[in-house]
C-alpha positions in Angstrom: 57.0 -113.2 -39.3 53.8 -114.7 -40.7 52.7 -115.1 -44.2 49.8 -112.6 -44.3 50.0 -110.3 -47.3 49.6 -106.6 -47.0 47.1 -105.7 -49.7 46.1 -102.5 -51.4 43.2 -103.9 -53.5 41.5 -106.9 -52.0 44.3 -109.3 -52.9 43.9 -113.0 -53.1 45.2 -115.1 -50.2 49.0 -114.9 -49.8 51.1 -117.4 -51.8 51.7 -120.6 -49.9 55.2 -121.0 -48.4 57.6 -122.7 -50.8 57.9 -126.4 -50.4 60.8 -127.6 -48.3 63.9 -128.9 -50.0 63.5 -132.4 -51.3 64.4 -134.9 -48.7 67.3 -137.2 -49.4 68.0 -140.3 -47.3 71.1 -140.2 -45.2 74.0 -142.2 -46.4 74.0 -145.8 -45.2 76.4 -145.7 -42.3 75.9 -149.4 -41.5 79.0 -151.2 -42.8 79.0 -155.0 -42.4 82.4 -156.4 -41.6 83.7 -159.8 -42.4 85.7 -161.6 -39.7 88.6 -163.9 -40.6 87.4 -167.5 -40.3 89.7 -170.0 -38.7 89.3 -173.7 -39.2 91.8 -175.7 -37.1 91.1 -179.0 -38.9 92.3 -177.6 -42.1 95.4 -176.1 -40.7 96.9 -178.8 -38.5 97.5 -182.5 -38.8 95.3 -184.8 -36.8 98.6 -186.0 -35.1 99.5 -183.2 -32.7 102.3 -182.8 -30.1 101.3 -182.2 -26.5 101.7 -178.5 -27.0 99.4 -178.4 -30.0 96.2 -177.5 -28.1 98.0 -174.5 -26.5 99.6 -173.5 -29.8 96.2 -173.7 -31.5 94.6 -171.6 -28.8 97.3 -168.9 -29.2 96.9 -168.9 -32.9 93.1 -168.6 -32.6 93.4 -165.7 -30.2 95.9 -163.9 -32.4 93.7 -164.4 -35.5 90.7 -163.1 -33.7 92.6 -160.0 -32.4 93.8 -159.3 -35.9 90.3 -159.7 -37.3 88.9 -157.4 -34.7 91.5 -154.8 -35.4 90.7 -155.0 -39.2 87.0 -154.7 -38.5 87.4 -151.6 -36.3 89.7 -150.0 -38.8 87.2 -150.7 -41.6 84.4 -149.2 -39.6 86.5 -146.2 -38.6 87.6 -145.3 -42.1 84.2 -146.0 -43.6 82.5 -143.8 -41.0 85.0 -141.1 -41.5 84.5 -141.3 -45.3 80.8 -141.1 -44.9 81.0 -138.1 -42.6 83.4 -136.3 -45.0 81.0 -137.2 -47.8 78.1 -135.9 -45.9 79.9 -132.6 -45.1 81.0 -132.2 -48.8 77.4 -132.9 -49.9 76.0 -130.2 -47.7 78.3 -127.8 -49.5 78.1 -129.0 -53.1 74.5 -130.1 -53.1 72.2 -127.5 -51.8 69.2 -129.9 -51.9 70.4 -131.7 -48.8 68.1 -130.7 -45.9 69.5 -129.2 -42.8 68.7 -132.2 -40.7 71.2 -134.4 -42.5 74.1 -132.1 -41.9 76.3 -132.1 -38.8 74.5 -130.3 -36.0 76.0 -126.9 -35.4 75.1 -123.9 -33.2 75.3 -120.2 -33.6 78.6 -118.7 -32.4 78.3 -116.5 -29.3 78.9 -112.8 -29.5 82.4 -111.8 -28.1 82.1 -108.0 -27.8 78.7 -106.6 -29.0 75.8 -106.6 -26.6 73.3 -107.8 -29.1 73.2 -108.9 -32.8 73.8 -106.3 -35.5 73.0 -106.8 -39.2 74.6 -104.8 -42.0 72.6 -105.2 -45.2 74.6 -104.3 -48.3 73.2 -103.9 -51.8 75.4 -103.7 -54.9 72.9 -102.6 -57.5 72.8 -104.8 -60.6 75.3 -107.3 -59.3 74.4 -110.2 -61.6 75.1 -113.7 -60.2 78.4 -114.8 -61.7 80.0 -111.3 -61.6 81.9 -112.5 -58.5 84.0 -114.7 -60.8 84.9 -111.9 -63.4 88.0 -110.9 -61.5 89.8 -111.5 -58.2 87.4 -110.7 -55.4 89.3 -111.8 -52.3 87.1 -110.0 -49.8 83.8 -111.3 -51.3 85.2 -114.8 -51.4 86.3 -114.5 -47.8 82.7 -113.9 -46.9 81.7 -116.9 -49.1 84.3 -119.2 -47.7 83.4 -118.4 -44.1 79.7 -117.9 -44.5 76.6 -119.0 -46.4 75.9 -118.4 -50.0 72.9 -119.0 -52.3 74.5 -121.6 -54.6 72.9 -120.4 -57.8 72.0 -116.9 -56.8 69.2 -114.9 -55.3 65.9 -114.7 -57.2 64.4 -111.2 -57.5 60.7 -110.4 -57.6 59.0 -109.4 -60.8 59.4 -106.9 -62.3 63.2 -107.2 -61.8 63.6 -103.5 -61.3 65.5 -101.5 -58.7 62.8 -99.9 -56.5 60.3 -102.9 -56.4 63.1 -105.2 -55.4 64.8 -103.1 -52.8 61.5 -102.5 -51.1 60.6 -106.2 -51.3 63.9 -107.1 -49.6 63.2 -104.9 -46.6 59.4 -105.6 -46.3 59.2 -109.3 -47.3 56.3 -108.3 -49.6 55.7 -108.7 -53.3 55.2 -105.4 -55.2 51.4 -105.6 -55.4 51.4 -105.7 -51.6 54.1 -103.0 -50.8 52.8 -100.7 -53.5 56.0 -100.0 -55.5 54.9 -101.9 -58.7 57.5 -100.2 -61.0 60.2 -97.5 -60.9 57.6 -95.2 -62.5 53.8 -95.6 -62.6 50.5 -93.6 -62.4 47.9 -94.1 -59.7 44.7 -94.7 -61.8 42.5 -93.3 -59.1 44.3 -90.1 -58.1 46.2 -89.6 -61.3 49.3 -89.0 -59.2 52.7 -90.1 -60.7 55.2 -92.1 -58.8 58.9 -91.7 -59.6 62.1 -92.6 -57.9 62.0 -89.2 -56.2 58.6 -89.8 -54.6 58.9 -89.9 -50.8 55.2 -89.5 -49.8 54.2 -92.4 -47.4 51.0 -93.0 -49.4 53.1 -94.9 -52.0 55.1 -97.0 -49.6 53.0 -99.7 -47.9 54.0 -102.5 -45.6 56.6 -102.2 -42.8 60.2 -101.9 -43.8 62.9 -103.3 -41.5 64.1 -99.9 -40.2 60.5 -99.3 -39.0 60.3 -102.8 -37.4 63.5 -102.1 -35.6 62.6 -98.6 -34.2 59.1 -99.9 -33.3 60.7 -102.2 -30.8 63.0 -99.7 -29.2 66.3 -100.0 -31.1 68.2 -97.8 -33.5 68.3 -98.4 -37.2 70.5 -96.6 -39.8 70.1 -96.4 -43.6 72.5 -95.2 -46.2 70.8 -94.7 -49.5 68.1 -97.4 -49.6 64.9 -96.9 -51.7 62.1 -96.0 -49.3 64.3 -95.1 -46.4 63.7 -91.4 -46.8 60.0 -91.8 -46.3 58.8 -90.7 -42.9 56.4 -93.4 -42.0 55.1 -94.7 -38.7 57.8 -94.4 -36.0 60.5 -93.9 -38.6 61.3 -90.2 -39.1 64.6 -90.5 -41.0 66.7 -88.6 -38.5 69.9 -87.1 -40.1 72.1 -89.0 -37.6 71.0 -92.3 -38.9 69.3 -91.7 -42.3 71.2 -90.3 -45.3 69.4 -88.5 -48.1 70.3 -90.0 -51.5 73.2 -88.3 -53.2 74.9 -90.5 -55.8 78.0 -88.3 -55.8 79.0 -89.4 -52.3 82.2 -91.5 -52.6 81.8 -95.2 -51.7 84.6 -94.9 -49.2 82.7 -92.2 -47.2 79.6 -94.5 -47.1 81.6 -97.3 -45.7 83.4 -95.1 -43.1 80.0 -93.6 -42.0 78.7 -97.1 -41.3 81.8 -98.0 -39.4 81.5 -94.9 -37.3 78.2 -96.2 -35.9 80.2 -98.8 -34.0 82.1 -96.1 -32.2 78.9 -95.0 -30.5 78.0 -96.1 -26.9 76.8 -99.7 -26.9 73.2 -98.8 -26.3 73.1 -96.4 -29.3 74.7 -98.7 -31.9 72.1 -99.4 -34.6 71.1 -103.0 -34.7 70.2 -102.8 -38.4 72.2 -100.9 -41.0 71.7 -100.6 -44.8 74.5 -99.7 -47.2 73.9 -99.1 -50.9 76.2 -98.9 -54.0 75.0 -97.9 -57.5 77.6 -100.1 -59.2 77.8 -102.3 -61.3 74.2 -101.4 -62.4 75.4 -98.1 -63.8 78.0 -99.7 -66.0 75.7 -102.5 -67.0 73.2 -100.2 -68.5 75.9 -98.4 -70.5 77.9 -101.3 -71.8 76.1 -104.5 -71.0 77.2 -107.3 -68.6 80.3 -108.5 -70.5 82.3 -105.3 -70.9 85.6 -104.8 -69.1 84.0 -101.8 -67.3 81.9 -104.4 -65.3 85.1 -106.1 -64.2 86.5 -102.8 -62.9 83.2 -102.0 -61.1 83.1 -105.5 -59.5 86.7 -105.1 -58.3 85.8 -101.8 -56.7 82.8 -103.3 -54.8 85.2 -105.9 -53.5 87.5 -103.2 -52.3 84.6 -101.6 -50.4 83.8 -104.9 -48.8 87.5 -105.2 -47.8 87.4 -101.7 -46.3 84.3 -102.6 -44.2 85.9 -105.9 -43.0 89.1 -104.1 -42.1 87.2 -101.5 -40.1 85.2 -104.1 -38.2 88.3 -106.1 -37.5 90.1 -103.0 -36.2 87.2 -102.7 -33.7 87.3 -106.4 -32.8 83.8 -107.0 -33.9 84.0 -108.6 -37.4 82.9 -112.0 -36.1 80.1 -110.5 -34.1 78.5 -108.5 -36.9 76.2 -110.2 -39.5 77.0 -109.0 -43.1 74.5 -109.8 -45.8 75.8 -108.8 -49.3 73.2 -109.0 -52.1 71.9 -107.3 -55.2 68.5 -106.3 -56.4 68.6 -107.9 -59.9 70.9 -109.1 -62.6 71.6 -107.7 -66.1 71.4 -108.9 -69.7 72.8 -107.4 -72.9 70.6 -106.0 -75.6 71.1 -104.2 -78.9 69.0 -102.5 -81.4 68.8 -105.6 -83.6 66.6 -107.1 -80.9 63.7 -104.7 -81.1 59.9 -105.0 -81.3 58.0 -102.0 -82.7 54.4 -101.4 -81.5 53.8 -99.4 -84.7 54.1 -102.7 -86.6 50.9 -103.8 -85.0 48.9 -101.1 -86.7 47.1 -103.5 -89.2 45.6 -105.2 -86.1 45.3 -102.4 -83.5 46.7 -98.9 -82.9 48.2 -98.4 -79.5 48.3 -94.6 -78.6 51.2 -93.4 -76.6 48.8 -92.2 -73.9 47.9 -95.8 -73.2 51.4 -96.9 -72.4 52.8 -96.6 -68.9 56.1 -98.5 -69.5 57.7 -100.2 -72.5 60.9 -102.1 -71.8 61.2 -104.7 -70.5 57.7 -104.6 -68.9 55.1 -103.4 -71.4 52.3 -101.9 -69.3 49.2 -100.6 -71.0 46.1 -99.0 -69.5 43.5 -98.3 -72.2 40.6 -95.8 -71.5 37.5 -97.1 -69.8 35.6 -97.5 -73.0 38.1 -99.9 -74.5 38.1 -103.5 -73.6 41.4 -104.7 -72.2 40.7 -108.3 -73.4 40.0 -107.0 -76.9 43.3 -105.2 -76.9 45.2 -108.3 -75.7 43.5 -110.5 -78.4 44.3 -108.1 -81.2 47.9 -107.5 -80.1 48.6 -111.3 -79.8 47.0 -111.9 -83.2 49.5 -109.5 -84.8 52.5 -110.7 -82.8 51.8 -114.3 -83.7 51.1 -113.6 -87.4 54.7 -113.9 -88.5 54.3 -110.4 -90.1 55.7 -108.4 -87.1 59.4 -108.4 -86.8 60.4 -110.4 -83.7 56.7 -110.5 -82.8 57.1 -114.1 -81.5 59.3 -112.7 -78.6 56.5 -110.7 -77.0 53.2 -112.0 -75.5 50.4 -109.9 -74.1 48.4 -110.8 -70.9 45.5 -109.5 -68.9 47.3 -109.1 -65.6 45.0 -111.6 -63.9 46.2 -114.2 -66.5 49.9 -113.7 -65.9 51.7 -116.8 -64.5 50.9 -116.9 -60.7 54.6 -117.3 -59.9 55.1 -113.7 -60.8 52.7 -112.5 -58.1 51.9 -109.5 -60.2 48.1 -108.9 -60.2 46.8 -108.0 -56.8 46.9 -104.2 -57.0 44.8 -101.6 -58.7 48.1 -99.8 -59.4 49.1 -102.5 -61.9 47.8 -101.6 -65.4 45.3 -104.2 -66.7 47.5 -105.2 -69.7 51.1 -106.5 -69.3 53.4 -107.7 -72.0 56.2 -110.1 -71.3 59.2 -109.9 -73.6 61.9 -112.5 -74.1 65.3 -112.1 -72.6 67.4 -109.4 -74.2 64.6 -108.0 -76.4 63.4 -104.4 -76.2 60.1 -102.7 -77.1 59.8 -99.3 -78.8 56.9 -97.4 -80.2 58.3 -96.7 -83.6 61.3 -97.3 -85.7 64.3 -94.9 -85.4 67.8 -94.7 -86.7 69.4 -95.1 -83.3 72.0 -97.9 -83.0 73.0 -98.7 -79.5 74.0 -101.6 -77.3 73.8 -101.8 -73.6 72.1 -103.8 -70.9 68.7 -104.1 -69.2 66.9 -105.7 -66.4 63.2 -105.9 -65.5 62.5 -109.2 -67.4 60.8 -112.3 -66.1 62.5 -113.4 -62.9 62.7 -116.9 -64.2 65.6 -115.9 -66.5 68.9 -116.8 -64.9 70.4 -113.5 -66.1 68.1 -111.7 -63.7 69.5 -113.5 -60.6 71.8 -111.7 -58.3 74.0 -112.7 -55.3 73.2 -113.6 -51.7 76.3 -113.9 -49.5 76.0 -113.9 -45.7 78.6 -114.0 -42.9 77.9 -113.9 -39.2 77.4 -115.8 -36.0 74.2 -117.5 -37.2 75.4 -118.4 -40.6 77.3 -121.7 -41.1 80.8 -121.4 -42.6 81.3 -122.7 -46.1 77.7 -123.6 -46.7 75.7 -123.4 -49.9 71.9 -123.2 -49.9 69.4 -123.4 -52.8 68.3 -120.2 -54.5 65.3 -118.5 -52.9 63.2 -115.3 -53.5 64.3 -112.1 -51.8 61.0 -111.8 -50.0 62.4 -114.4 -47.5 65.1 -112.0 -46.3 62.9 -109.9 -44.0 62.1 -112.9 -41.8 65.7 -113.9 -41.8 66.9 -110.6 -40.5 64.2 -110.2 -37.8 65.1 -113.7 -36.7 68.7 -112.8 -36.3 67.8 -109.6 -34.4 65.2 -111.5 -32.3 62.4 -109.2 -33.2 58.7 -109.6 -34.0 58.2 -109.2 -37.7 55.3 -107.6 -39.5 53.0 -109.6 -41.8 54.7 -110.5 -45.1 54.8 -112.8 -48.0 57.8 -114.8 -46.8 57.6 -118.1 -45.1 57.8 -118.1 -41.3 59.7 -121.3 -41.4 62.4 -120.2 -43.9 64.9 -118.7 -41.4 65.3 -122.2 -39.8 66.5 -123.6 -43.1 69.3 -121.1 -43.4 70.3 -120.0 -39.9 72.2 -121.9 -37.2 
């Protein structure tokens, strides 16, 4: 669970752990009270009857009692108001540190022998989709669990395979090796695609391997990298499903539920579940089409099916459910295009140099061409005002990319990377196509690339909101829940204590 990176090309030291949430002082719970003052000389005449001293004494005692009662009432209601305010703040303001919230402890398991985590990915579930339609089951998890208030931050590039593997290894792409959905190894010349299951591509230690290394069962249902036989993980048919997108979502959920009908000692302690939607629809129609609404409603139905199955077995409150996505989605159309052919007055970019175009432009020129010269000439053309939409693309040597992207420490990453603005696409040459749809893969600083993080289980506080965080932190969270020893990764060892009871 440390922060030691797993490198494939003499990487720089691992990124430092993120700074802790800003400290905010607790509300001032000291509430001065004002007693009622009594001045006998102003209330009574100097000429008193024999009973006047006794009467005065009784009046004084009565006044003091009333004053004390008011003081206690004032303190009680002020304290209650402060406590309520503090509780509300811990939900509505994710910046409030854990130490200022009411102390709570993890809920004990009622039926299961040990913790179990189900990690669910809804591909391309952009943050905000959960509000597109009625999603009662997702919101049940939110209301009774912990949610990233403004979404989960993917790693760069915000693509499916790099992010799914970062989630289960806690590593940035340069360290786990999957730097894109498609790329060429510059040393061997071998090509990686989403059908590549050779272990040489997949570095680091994914969660299913961590689990089986320590003597427990793990199960995966369609998670990138899970079919790779690596270390002690052999992808046994009983617990490892080969990818087949035609398998109905219902069957996937029912298979996961069936694991809980096994003898207690055989139940997997870590289970993954993957749905292709709403990414599929997002690419076809963009993030704002009614098809997205239908897809989101269907995902909610699958969450409801899972919850119902767990409740039927009496283990819903025992099982930890983490629902997330790998990235968001943004709309783009052909009027937001940048054509590399338009740079020909400055430099010609042969097709053979280009390893990917949209949204990550990756270029590997031949050894006799200077990458810095290519970058300089391309940026000169893009900034000239003579290239259509040229100001929406900027070229970098990979070592000059913003460090927050963590996208340089691997020989697999081409030396030249272009970052395009949100919603824009890059093509080699002009064509007569006219299409609109959606894309992802952009800078992870764009809010449109954020996805969801919703968790429910014994170690997650009910109704709590936490600040957004990067998905490399999830590995350490899960091994903490499962009480396992984690492999070296880029997450912060202290992060789990900020989110778990």
